[in-house]
SERO-4910 file (N, C-alpha, C, O; in steps of 0.05 Angstrom, whole numbers):
BEGIN
 pado doro    nc1    nc2    nc3   cac1   cac2   cac3    cc1    cc2    cc3    oc1    oc2    oc3
  Unk    A   2548   1932   1701   2525   1929   1682   2516   1949   1667   2513   1971   1676
  Unk    A   2511   1942   1643   2504   1963   1628   2475   1968   1621   2463   1950   1632
  Unk    A   2461   1983   1610   2428   1986   1603   2424   1956   1589   2408   1939   1596
  Unk    A   2444   1954   1569   2440   1929   1551   2427   1909   1566   2405   1900   1561
  Unk    A   2442   1902   1585   2449   1887   1588   2413   1876   1615   2398   1857   1616
  Unk    A   2415   1901   1632   2392   1911   1643   2354   1907   1623   2330   1905   1628
  Unk    A   2374   1908   1603   2350   1902   1576   2351   1874   1577   2329   1865   1584
  Unk    A   2361   1864   1574   2369   1830   1571   2357   1826   1604   2349   1803   1604
  Unk    A   2354   1835   1623   2346   1822   1641   2323   1816   1636   2315   1793   1632
  Unk    A   2304   1844   1635   2294   1843   1631   2263   1834   1617   2239   1832   1625
  Unk    A   2281   1829   1587   2262   1802   1567   2259   1785   1585   2236   1775   1587
  Unk    A   2283   1776   1606   2292   1753   1617   2261   1748   1625   2247   1732   1613
  Unk    A   2252   1761   1643   2210   1769   1655   2195   1755   1644   2176   1746   1656
  Unk    A   2200   1748   1617   2183   1736   1597   2176   1715   1581   2160   1709   1563
  Unk    A   2207   1696   1605   2216   1669   1589   2221   1659   1626   2224   1670   1648
  Unk    A   2218   1623   1609   2208   1596   1630   2235   1608   1651   2234   1596   1672
  Unk    A   2259   1629   1651   2273   1624   1669   2278   1656   1683   2300   1666   1687
  Unk    A   2248   1670   1691   2245   1679   1709   2254   1705   1727   2258   1729   1727
  Unk    A   2254   1675   1746   2254   1670   1769   2298   1686   1779   2304   1702   1797
  Unk    A   2314   1671   1758   2334   1681   1760   2343   1712   1744   2363   1726   1747
  Unk    A   2328   1713   1732   2327   1747   1722   2329   1760   1743   2348   1772   1754
  Unk    A   2290   1755   1755   2284   1764   1785   2315   1768   1798   2320   1792   1802
  Unk    A   2336   1749   1805   2343   1753   1836   2371   1760   1811   2391   1764   1825
  Unk    A   2377   1763   1789   2399   1797   1781   2388   1806   1780   2384   1800   1804
  Unk    A   2369   1824   1776   2358   1854   1776   2357   1860   1808   2362   1882   1816
  Unk    A   2351   1844   1822   2354   1845   1847   2375   1854   1853   2372   1875   1864
  Unk    A   2398   1849   1851   2439   1839   1857   2449   1875   1838   2471   1886   1842
  Unk    A   2428   1885   1819   2432   1907   1803   2427   1933   1826   2443   1949   1835
  Unk    A   2393   1931   1833   2393   1940   1854   2366   1973   1834   2347   1974   1819
  Unk    A   2389   1998   1852   2359   2023   1833   2370   2029   1825   2369   2053   1824
  Unk    A   2388   2017   1811   2397   2031   1771   2380   2007   1757   2377   2013   1734
  Unk    A   2371   1990   1761   2353   1987   1754   2322   1997   1735   2309   1995   1715
  Unk    A   2325   2011   1777   2288   2021   1767   2273   2045   1741   2249   2049   1735
  Unk    A   2301   2057   1727   2300   2077   1702   2281   2041   1671   2262   2045   1657
  Unk    A   2289   2028   1673   2286   2017   1655   2259   1997   1662   2241   1993   1645
  Unk    A   2257   1982   1698   2234   1966   1696   2210   1991   1700   2188   1984   1690
  Unk    A   2210   2013   1710   2184   2031   1705   2175   2033   1683   2151   2039   1680
  Unk    A   2190   2029   1664   2187   2042   1632   2171   2017   1616   2156   2016   1596
  Unk    A   2183   1997   1634   2167   1965   1619   2149   1962   1633   2128   1953   1623
  Unk    A   2150   1969   1665   2123   1974   1677   2095   1991   1659   2071   1985   1661
  Unk    A   2104   2009   1647   2085   2028   1638   2076   2005   1613   2057   1990   1614
  Unk    A   2092   2007   1596   2092   1989   1564   2074   1959   1584   2062   1947   1566
  Unk    A   2071   1951   1599   2072   1929   1590   2038   1929   1625   2037   1909   1639
  Unk    A   2023   1948   1629   2015   1960   1638   1978   1949   1623   1972   1961   1603
  Unk    A   1963   1935   1632   1925   1949   1634   1912   1953   1634   1906   1975   1645
  Unk    A   1891   1938   1620   1854   1963   1646   1849   1936   1653   1862   1916   1651
  Unk    A   1823   1941   1664   1820   1917   1671   1800   1887   1670   1796   1870   1687
  Unk    A   1791   1890   1642   1791   1870   1620   1817   1850   1600   1814   1832   1584
  Unk    A   1841   1866   1612   1860   1849   1606   1890   1846   1625   1912   1836   1620
  Unk    A   1875   1860   1652   1908   1847   1675   1909   1825   1673   1927   1818   1689
  Unk    A   1897   1800   1659   1912   1777   1675   1933   1775   1656   1953   1761   1661
  Unk    A   1930   1789   1632   1960   1794   1611   1990   1800   1618   2012   1797   1607
  Unk    A   1978   1809   1644   2014   1828   1657   2023   1816   1673   2015   1801   1691
  Unk    A   2052   1829   1661   2072   1808   1683   2073   1803   1699   2092   1818   1703
  Unk    A   2070   1794   1717   2078   1785   1736   2106   1777   1756   2107   1775   1781
  Unk    A   2117   1774   1745   2146   1770   1752   2154   1801   1745   2163   1814   1764
  Unk    A   2152   1813   1725   2162   1847   1724   2158   1861   1750   2176   1877   1758
  Unk    A   2142   1858   1762   2118   1866   1767   2127   1865   1811   2125   1884   1827
  Unk    A   2137   1839   1816   2161   1818   1823   2188   1836   1835   2193   1847   1856
  Unk    A   2201   1833   1815   2236   1850   1798   2222   1871   1817   2223   1866   1841
  Unk    A   2208   1897   1809   2207   1923   1819   2203   1918   1861   2215   1930   1879
  Unk    A   2185   1900   1860   2178   1897   1897   2214   1889   1911   2225   1892   1932
  Unk    A   2220   1878   1883   2241   1853   1892   2273   1890   1896   2290   1894   1912
  Unk    A   2268   1897   1884   2287   1927   1897   2282   1934   1921   2300   1932   1938
  Unk    A   2248   1945   1928   2262   1946   1967   2256   1979   1966   2249   1990   1944
  Unk    A   2257   1989   1980   2258   2034   1981   2252   2036   1958   2231   2031   1946
  Unk    A   2282   2048   1947   2278   2056   1932   2255   2047   1925   2236   2056   1937
  Unk    A   2251   2026   1904   2232   2030   1883   2205   2038   1897   2193   2055   1884
  Unk    A   2190   2028   1923   2168   2026   1937   2159   2068   1933   2138   2081   1933
  Unk    A   2190   2076   1930   2178   2106   1935   2178   2118   1898   2163   2135   1888
  Unk    A   2196   2104   1887   2179   2113   1863   2153   2110   1862   2141   2130   1870
  Unk    A   2143   2097   1857   2118   2067   1863   2087   2109   1880   2069   2124   1873
  Unk    A   2102   2104   1896   2098   2136   1912   2086   2155   1901   2062   2161   1899
  Unk    A   2115   2165   1893   2117   2182   1880   2104   2186   1850   2099   2208   1842
  Unk    A   2097   2156   1831   2087   2160   1820   2040   2173   1823   2020   2177   1810
  Unk    A   2049   2173   1846   2007   2174   1850   2014   2200   1841   2019   2210   1863
  Unk    A   2017   2221   1824   2004   2256   1817   1998   2249   1796   1999   2227   1785
  Unk    A   1987   2274   1788   1960   2282   1774   1991   2294   1738   2007   2312   1736
  Unk    A   1984   2276   1724   1995   2280   1701   2020   2260   1691   2029   2256   1668
  Unk    A   2027   2250   1717   2045   2225   1712   2034   2199   1697   2009   2198   1698
  Unk    A   2044   2182   1686   2040   2165   1664   2042   2133   1671   2043   2114   1655
  Unk    A   2041   2133   1702   2053   2110   1720   2034   2097   1737   2038   2075   1747
  Unk    A   2001   2119   1743   1988   2121   1761   1975   2093   1770   1974   2084   1793
  Unk    A   1967   2083   1750   1946   2059   1756   1979   2040   1752   1994   2036   1772
  Unk    A   1983   2034   1735   1997   2013   1746   2019   2015   1774   2020   1994   1787
  Unk    A   2032   2032   1781   2035   2050   1814   2013   2044   1832   2025   2039   1853
  Unk    A   1992   2042   1835   1967   2036   1848   1966   1998   1839   1959   1982   1857
  Unk    A   1973   1990   1818   1968   1958   1825   1983   1956   1827   1983   1933   1836
  Unk    A   2021   1967   1827   2041   1943   1837   2049   1952   1877   2067   1940   1888
  Unk    A   2028   1975   1892   2026   1974   1898   2006   1963   1924   2003   1967   1948
  Unk    A   1995   1948   1906   1978   1934   1918   1971   1902   1924   1956   1887   1935
  Unk    A   2000   1905   1906   2006   1882   1907   2035   1875   1924   2043   1851   1924
  Unk    A   2045   1888   1932   2064   1895   1944   2060   1893   1979   2074   1879   1993
  Unk    A   2040   1908   1988   2017   1898   2005   2031   1913   2035   2030   1903   2058
  Unk    A   2045   1943   2023   2060   1952   2052   2042   1975   2059   2046   1997   2050
  Unk    A   2022   1970   2076   2010   1995   2084   2017   2014   2081   2005   2030   2066
  Unk    A   2037   2020   2092   2065   2045   2088   2038   2071   2060   2029   2093   2065
  Unk    A   2034   2054   2035   2026   2069   2013   2004   2065   2016   1992   2055   1996
  Unk    A   1991   2068   2034   1949   2073   2051   1946   2112   2058   1926   2126   2057
  Unk    A   1972   2119   2064   1969   2148   2066   1970   2170   2034   1962   2191   2023
  Unk    A   1986   2148   2032   1992   2159   1990   1968   2162   1967   1962   2179   1950
  Unk    A   1956   2133   1975   1928   2128   1968   1912   2145   1961   1905   2155   1940
  Unk    A   1906   2147   1996   1886   2171   2001   1886   2195   1989   1871   2200   1970
  Unk    A   1899   2208   1998   1918   2218   1982   1909   2244   1960   1901   2267   1961
  Unk    A   1918   2216   1935   1907   2201   1913   1881   2192   1900   1884   2190   1876
  Unk    A   1866   2189   1906   1844   2186   1917   1837   2206   1920   1844   2215   1898
  Unk    A   1827   2223   1930   1822   2254   1947   1830   2281   1918   1818   2302   1922
  Unk    A   1845   2280   1896   1871   2287   1889   1844   2288   1856   1847   2269   1841
  Unk    A   1823   2307   1850   1815   2304   1819   1825   2318   1795   1811   2324   1776
  Unk    A   1852   2323   1796   1877   2328   1786   1882   2306   1771   1893   2309   1749
  Unk    A   1875   2283   1777   1890   2253   1760   1873   2239   1761   1865   2231   1783
  Unk    A   1862   2231   1741   1851   2227   1715   1839   2197   1729   1852   2179   1738
  Unk    A   1806   2198   1727   1787   2183   1731   1805   2150   1728   1802   2132   1745
  Unk    A   1824   2146   1700   1818   2121   1709   1835   2103   1730   1834   2079   1731
  Unk    A   1852   2121   1746   1868   2129   1745   1875   2116   1780   1891   2102   1792
  Unk    A   1845   2134   1787   1835   2143   1811   1814   2111   1819   1809   2102   1841
  Unk    A   1807   2100   1796   1795   2085   1797   1811   2053   1805   1795   2035   1811
  Unk    A   1836   2046   1805   1854   2030   1809   1856   2038   1833   1844   2026   1850
  Unk    A   1873   2060   1840   1876   2071   1871   1855   2061   1900   1857   2043   1918
  Unk    A   1835   2084   1892   1801   2061   1899   1810   2027   1902   1825   2020   1920
  Unk    A   1799   2009   1884   1812   1996   1890   1834   1973   1904   1832   1948   1908
  Unk    A   1858   1994   1909   1876   1993   1925   1873   1992   1949   1876   1973   1965
  Unk    A   1865   2018   1953   1849   2016   1983   1829   2002   1994   1832   2005   2018
  Unk    A   1805   1983   1987   1792   1962   1992   1809   1951   1998   1814   1944   2022
  Unk    A   1829   1942   1965   1853   1917   1990   1864   1910   2016   1869   1889   2027
  Unk    A   1867   1933   2022   1884   1937   2040   1867   1944   2071   1873   1939   2094
  Unk    A   1843   1958   2060   1822   1956   2084   1842   1974   2102   1862   1960   2099
  Unk    A   1846   1983   2109   1855   2007   2127   1835   2019   2149   1822   2040   2143
  Unk    A   1833   2012   2165   1820   2035   2180   1823   2075   2167   1811   2097   2167
  Unk    A   1838   2066   2160   1844   2100   2164   1823   2109   2120   1814   2129   2108
  Unk    A   1824   2095   2118   1807   2093   2093   1773   2094   2091   1757   2104   2076
  Unk    A   1774   2082   2110   1748   2076   2107   1723   2104   2108   1705   2102   2092
  Unk    A   1722   2129   2127   1716   2149   2120   1715   2174   2094   1695   2184   2083
  Unk    A   1743   2178   2092   1755   2189   2065   1750   2162   2038   1755   2166   2014
  Unk    A   1738   2133   2050   1725   2130   2018   1690   2123   2014   1677   2113   1995
  Unk    A   1680   2140   2050   1647   2149   2034   1645   2175   2040   1623   2182   2048
  Unk    A   1668   2197   2037   1661   2207   2026   1660   2205   2002   1637   2210   1993
  Unk    A   1678   2197   1982   1695   2187   1959   1678   2179   1942   1682   2180   1918
  Unk    A   1645   2164   1958   1622   2152   1949   1604   2185   1942   1590   2189   1922
  Unk    A   1608   2195   1953   1597   2222   1937   1594   2240   1919   1579   2259   1914
  Unk    A   1619   2229   1907   1645   2240   1896   1605   2248   1863   1584   2235   1867
  Unk    A   1608   2266   1842   1602   2270   1826   1607   2238   1803   1586   2229   1793
  Unk    A   1629   2228   1798   1635   2226   1780   1625   2191   1772   1641   2179   1787
  Unk    A   1612   2174   1761   1590   2149   1779   1619   2136   1770   1633   2156   1775
  Unk    A   1641   2114   1759   1654   2103   1759   1673   2108   1788   1673   2090   1805
  Unk    A   1685   2127   1791   1702   2149   1821   1668   2126   1844   1676   2103   1847
  Unk    A   1645   2129   1855   1633   2144   1865   1632   2098   1866   1640   2089   1888
  Unk    A   1625   2082   1847   1614   2061   1843   1651   2048   1854   1652   2046   1879
  Unk    A   1674   2041   1841   1688   2033   1863   1690   2035   1881   1696   2015   1894
  Unk    A   1686   2060   1895   1674   2071   1931   1662   2054   1936   1679   2041   1950
  Unk    A   1643   2042   1936   1636   2031   1930   1641   1994   1933   1631   1976   1946
  Unk    A   1653   1997   1921   1658   1966   1919   1680   1969   1942   1676   1951   1958
  Unk    A   1702   1984   1950   1718   1974   1969   1708   1991   1994   1720   1998   2014
  Unk    A   1679   1994   1987   1678   1990   2023   1665   1969   2038   1662   1963   2061
  Unk    A   1655   1956   2005   1645   1938   2017   1663   1910   2028   1655   1890   2040
  Unk    A   1692   1919   2020   1704   1901   2033   1718   1894   2058   1734   1876   2064
  Unk    A   1705   1920   2072   1704   1915   2103   1680   1909   2112   1674   1916   2135
  Unk    A   1662   1896   2097   1648   1880   2109   1621   1895   2126   1598   1885   2128
  Unk    A   1632   1921   2136   1616   1932   2151   1589   1933   2148   1585   1954   2136
  Unk    A   1561   1918   2155   1542   1923   2134   1508   1956   2150   1485   1963   2154
  Unk    A   1532   1959   2150   1522   1990   2171   1517   2017   2146   1502   2035   2149
  Unk    A   1537   2011   2121   1560   2025   2100   1528   2028   2079   1518   2047   2068
  Unk    A   1517   1993   2081   1492   1992   2055   1484   2011   2058   1498   2029   2048
  Unk    A   1457   2019   2073   1442   2034   2072   1456   2062   2038   1444   2066   2017
  Unk    A   1487   2075   2048   1499   2097   2050   1506   2097   2010   1507   2116   1995
  Unk    A   1512   2059   2002   1525   2054   1989   1485   2056   1971   1482   2074   1954
  Unk    A   1464   2039   1976   1449   2040   1960   1442   2066   1939   1438   2065   1915
  Unk    A   1445   2096   1965   1436   2123   1961   1460   2122   1938   1450   2107   1921
  Unk    A   1481   2128   1930   1510   2134   1934   1497   2133   1900   1500   2152   1884
  Unk    A   1484   2107   1893   1497   2096   1872   1452   2086   1853   1445   2067   1839
  Unk    A   1442   2103   1861   1424   2100   1866   1412   2116   1834   1398   2102   1819
  Unk    A   1420   2143   1825   1422   2143   1800   1442   2146   1781   1443   2164   1764
  Unk    A   1462   2121   1786   1483   2113   1772   1460   2100   1737   1440   2087   1732
  Unk    A   1484   2118   1720   1470   2092   1699   1480   2066   1697   1504   2060   1697
  Unk    A   1458   2050   1694   1482   2019   1710   1477   2006   1685   1473   1983   1690
  Unk    A   1476   2012   1653   1480   1994   1626   1506   1976   1635   1511   1952   1632
  Unk    A   1528   2011   1653   1554   2004   1640   1575   1985   1652   1597   1979   1643
  Unk    A   1558   1972   1684   1563   1954   1707   1555   1938   1698   1566   1921   1713
  Unk    A   1541   1923   1681   1527   1905   1681   1567   1869   1679   1587   1867   1665
  Unk    A   1556   1856   1699   1586   1833   1704   1615   1852   1712   1637   1841   1714
  Unk    A   1612   1873   1715   1628   1885   1730   1636   1873   1757   1635   1849   1757
  Unk    A   1645   1886   1781   1651   1877   1802   1642   1904   1810   1637   1904   1835
  Unk    A   1639   1923   1801   1633   1953   1809   1589   1950   1814   1573   1959   1830
  Unk    A   1588   1939   1798   1556   1927   1793   1542   1931   1829   1557   1928   1848
  Unk    A   1518   1936   1832   1510   1933   1861   1500   1906   1863   1498   1895   1885
  Unk    A   1494   1896   1844   1499   1862   1857   1510   1839   1865   1504   1820   1880
  Unk    A   1542   1851   1841   1572   1844   1860   1577   1856   1893   1586   1848   1914
  Unk    A   1566   1878   1883   1582   1903   1916   1560   1881   1932   1565   1858   1933
  Unk    A   1537   1890   1944   1519   1866   1954   1522   1855   1969   1524   1859   1993
  Unk    A   1525   1821   1939   1543   1805   1940   1568   1805   1950   1574   1781   1949
  Unk    A   1586   1817   1959   1613   1821   1977   1605   1821   2002   1612   1804   2019
  Unk    A   1583   1846   2006   1581   1853   2036   1565   1832   2043   1569   1828   2067
  Unk    A   1543   1810   2032   1538   1784   2046   1548   1762   2052   1534   1745   2063
  Unk    A   1575   1757   2045   1601   1750   2043   1602   1754   2072   1589   1745   2091
  Unk    A   1626   1776   2068   1636   1779   2089   1615   1775   2119   1618   1765   2141
  Unk    A   1593   1788   2105   1572   1783   2126   1575   1761   2154   1580   1761   2178
  Unk    A   1566   1733   2120   1564   1713   2128   1588   1703   2143   1584   1685   2160
  Unk    A   1606   1709   2140   1650   1706   2156   1642   1714   2186   1646   1702   2207
  Unk    A   1630   1735   2181   1641   1743   2212   1622   1736   2225   1627   1739   2248
  Unk    A   1583   1720   2219   1569   1720   2232   1548   1734   2237   1529   1725   2250
  Unk    A   1549   1762   2226   1529   1777   2224   1519   1784   2198   1523   1807   2188
  Unk    A   1503   1759   2185   1482   1739   2162   1451   1757   2180   1430   1757   2168
  Unk    A   1452   1763   2194   1420   1772   2209   1419   1800   2207   1399   1813   2211
  Unk    A   1451   1813   2198   1450   1851   2214   1446   1857   2170   1433   1872   2157
  Unk    A   1465   1835   2165   1457   1836   2131   1432   1831   2108   1433   1837   2084
  Unk    A   1402   1813   2128   1389   1823   2118   1364   1834   2132   1341   1836   2125
  Unk    A   1379   1843   2160   1355   1868   2169   1362   1887   2150   1345   1897   2135
  Unk    A   1388   1892   2150   1390   1933   2133   1382   1932   2099   1376   1950   2082
  Unk    A   1383   1895   2096   1378   1906   2065   1343   1891   2061   1327   1887   2043
  Unk    A   1344   1888   2082   1304   1891   2085   1288   1922   2085   1266   1928   2075
  Unk    A   1313   1942   2106   1306   1972   2116   1299   1986   2094   1283   2004   2091
  Unk    A   1326   1964   2067   1335   1983   2040   1308   1993   2015   1301   2013   2002
  Unk    A   1297   1960   2020   1281   1953   2002   1253   1969   1996   1239   1964   1976
  Unk    A   1246   1987   2016   1221   2002   2006   1232   2037   1988   1221   2052   1972
  Unk    A   1254   2035   1999   1272   2058   1991   1288   2058   1957   1299   2076   1943
  Unk    A   1283   2023   1952   1312   2019   1927   1305   1990   1927   1318   1970   1930
  Unk    A   1279   1995   1924   1266   1951   1900   1273   1950   1878   1269   1928   1867
  Unk    A   1281   1965   1865   1294   1958   1847   1309   1953   1840   1312   1944   1818
  Unk    A   1337   1959   1866   1359   1959   1859   1369   1932   1886   1392   1924   1889
  Unk    A   1351   1924   1898   1346   1902   1914   1342   1877   1906   1348   1854   1914
  Unk    A   1327   1891   1877   1315   1866   1863   1340   1855   1846   1343   1832   1839
  Unk    A   1359   1880   1839   1376   1863   1815   1389   1858   1835   1391   1834   1833
  Unk    A   1405   1867   1861   1419   1851   1874   1415   1817   1872   1430   1798   1866
  Unk    A   1377   1822   1881   1371   1791   1892   1369   1757   1854   1366   1733   1851
  Unk    A   1372   1778   1841   1369   1756   1813   1393   1757   1815   1400   1734   1816
  Unk    A   1422   1779   1818   1446   1780   1814   1465   1748   1827   1480   1732   1817
  Unk    A   1452   1753   1852   1460   1733   1873   1450   1706   1866   1462   1686   1874
  Unk    A   1419   1708   1846   1414   1677   1838   1437   1673   1827   1457   1663   1837
  Unk    A   1434   1682   1806   1450   1685   1777   1479   1658   1796   1480   1634   1799
  Unk    A   1497   1683   1806   1518   1687   1820   1517   1652   1824   1534   1641   1838
***
């Protein structure tokens, strides 16, 4: 196959015939990866535009298998221009082997803040026990974006015992930016409540929230107001 043919197949991932393009790219295999990763970088979007990303492109990468997995975890390094895209694609892939790499990248201050936030989000998706304590440590990070994303990912575990730690960590955050985001205290605690209900621990949730109220009244009231709106 020529590079031109590979490029044509990648263009086909944006067509109504994307499934055939995925199959053809899979047949090419590892040699298609350089062009696919270039396309992934170009198609990568920040959160507010994530719905415009091409799912067929990411599926084509996943279908390459192990060589693609290795390229994605290798991209979780300082200076890489694929950190964010790699973190999101590994999350979509769902292979738990990525967790160790994601933890290491989360703890690396040399990786840019935006990329690390997506890495943290991926860890929240996996909910692996290995990342629970590292996320608690990250909750104490000086960067408010990183700590808010860590709080959101911890909430994915549904463990109400972390609620007090989350409120303590987010007390001094400038809350102007988080309104309407999934990293706001309202959405984080709402998620914890949902998980508690699903696991039959709603009473534990309410007990924890009431204990927190004395020290973080304004934040609890913000959650209650947001919960009422939602």
